[in-house]
C-alpha positions, 0 to 999 in steps of 0.5 A, a space after each residue: 500500500 502507498 503510505 499516504 493512503 489508507 482504508 478502502 480506497 488504498 492503491 496496491 503497490 503493483 501500480 508502481 511509484 509515480 513518475 516525476 518525469 513530466 511525461 503523460 501518464 499512460 491510460 489503460 490502453 497504453 496510448 498516453 491518454 487519460 485513464 478515462 479512456 479517450 478524450 482530447 486532453 492529456 494528463 500530466 503526472 506531476 510526480 506526487 506534488 500534491 502529496 508532497 505539499 500535504 506532507 509539509 509541516 505547515 501546509 494548510 496554515 495561513 501565512 500572516 503578514 508579519 511572517 511574510 514581512 520578516 521573510 522578505 526583509 531577510 531575503 532582501 538583506 541577503 540579496 542586496 545588503 547595501 540597499 537598492 535604488 529602483 528608478 521608475 520613469 514613464 514619460 508623461 506619467 511618473 518620474 520616481 525612485 524606490 529606495 530600499 535600505 535596511 528597514 526603510 522603503 522610500 518612494 521618492 516622487 520627483 514628478 507625477 503627472 496625470 496625462 489624458 486618460 484613455 478610459 472611455 468605458 470605465 470610471 474608477 472611483 476610490 471611496 472610503 465608507 461609501 463616500 468618493 475620494 477620487 474619480 478617474 475615467 469616463 464622464 469625469 471632467 478633465 479625466 480626474 477629480 479629487 475631493 480634497 476635503 474628503 481626502 483630508 477627512 480620510 487622512 484625519 480619520 486614519 491618524 485618529 484611528 492609529 492614535 486610538 490603537 496606540 493608546 489601547 495597546 499602551 493601556 493593555 500593556 499597563 494593565 498587564 504589568 499591574 496584574 503580573 506583579 501582585 506584590 505592589 
């Protein structure tokens, strides 16, 4: 029996191990077609890739953003330890540099222009809580409209939420310290 499969549906070893050659699996007729006998498509054996992925210790677990961030930082540190500068320049659109050094990622915009938009069918709307902040495309005067007061309100809301979150985190830390030392 194959070790990964047990029960009534287990395959006997007489079928042999799976091939990792990338060649089509031969069907019952030996013509290289699918096992269902016929059909226009061919099945390709991936050499038990699905079984190998299931056998990994962390398969099925969701990777959180903190782990992904640390892994990306470690990879960049190994590849480009002294930092990285990526110039991005598109005539009539943007002239900027992306600087990556240590723990900092800086988007240095030298020039940003909104040229004539080519959207004739679509209208893109960036909204916060159902209120449009920016509109681009079809039916918008001059191709782009930014609601400045709404954008300011969005920035102030984000700032206030961050401030509340920091205060709540600090209060939780103070409460945790107070309950950790009963000798006071």
